[in-house]
N, C-alpha and C positions, 0 to 999 in steps of 0.2 A: 784550203784555209778553214780553220775551225773558229767559229764565232763563240764568244762568251755568251751564255744565256742572258737574255734581257727580261726584266720583270716589269709588269705594269704598275701604275701607281696604286691600284687596288690590291695587287699582290704584296707590294711593299708595306702598305697599310695593314694588311692582314698579318704579315710577319711581325710587325712592330706593335700591333694592337693599337693603331691609331686610325683615324678616318682617312679616306682617300683625299679629302679636302686638305687635311693637315700635310699630307705628303706633297701635294701641289704647292702649298704655301712654303714649305721648306725648300722645294726646288726653285721657287722664284726668289726667296729671300737670301739663300746661301749659295753664292757662286762656286763654292768648293764642292758642293754635292754633285756627284757624277750623274748626269742625266743627258739623254738624247731627246731633242724635240723634233717630232715628225709632223709635217703639215702645218696647220695653224695659219692658213691664208687669211684674207680679209674677212673679218668678222667671225672666224672659226677659232676654236680653242685647240691648241697644239696637243697632240698625243704625246705623252711622256713615256720613255722607256729607260730603265735603270740597269746598267751592266752589273750583273750579280757579284762578281769578284771585286770590282772597284767599289761597289756600294758597301760590301763587307769591310773593306779596308777603311773606307770613309767612316763607317760606324765605329770601328775600333779606335780610330784617331779621335773620335768625339766622346769616348768613354771617360767617365770620371773615376778617380781612385787608382788608375794605373797610368803608366806612361809618364810623360813629363809633368812635374808638379806645377800647380797654378802659381802665378806670380803674386807676391804679396803686395798689398796696396800701401804698406808702410815703407817709407823712404828714410834711410838713416840720415841723421842730422850731420852737419859739417864736422861736429866733434867726434863722430863715430870713426873707429879705426877702419881702414880699407878692408873690405871683405867681411866685416863684422855682421853676424846674423842677429837680427832682433827677434826676441821671443815675445809674442803677444802677451803672455801672462806676466811678463816683467814690466810692462808699460802701465804705470799707475795713472789713475784718473787725474787729469789736469796737466800731465806732462805733454810736452810738444815734441813732435818728431818732424824735422825739416820745417819748423815754423808752423805746423798745423796743429790746431787744437782738436781734441777728440770730439766726436759728434755727441750731442745730447741724446738721452734716451728718447724714444719715440713719444711724442705728446708732451714732453717736458719743456716748459717755457724757460726763458732766461731767468726770470724771477725765481722759479722753483729751483733751478740749478744753484743760484746764489744763496737761497735759503738753506739748501742741503749742505753747501760748503760751510756756512756759518755753524750749523749744527755739528758737522764733522770736525770743526776746528781748523779748517784750512784757511 
């Protein structure tokens, strides 16, 4: 039986140019990350090992810009046709999509938004 090479947290960190502590945090926070915990009895920290080929597949699945597209946070309103794709550029300020109002710009108060609308003639 041939075992897949296993990497230490330090080796994974070196490959990804992050700290060993970051690799440990990822392994504890993300249950999908392939990791084998060795030891770690009472009061001891477990030694982590990462199967190289499964880690490579996990990294590919977490790449941005390829693979499956991210889901849009916009939800079509009830008046939208089934399967209609909403273009973010076509949604004007003040329009609602599924009853939601668009968020104000960061730091903009309700009064500032109302004043802007008066100036814009809305």
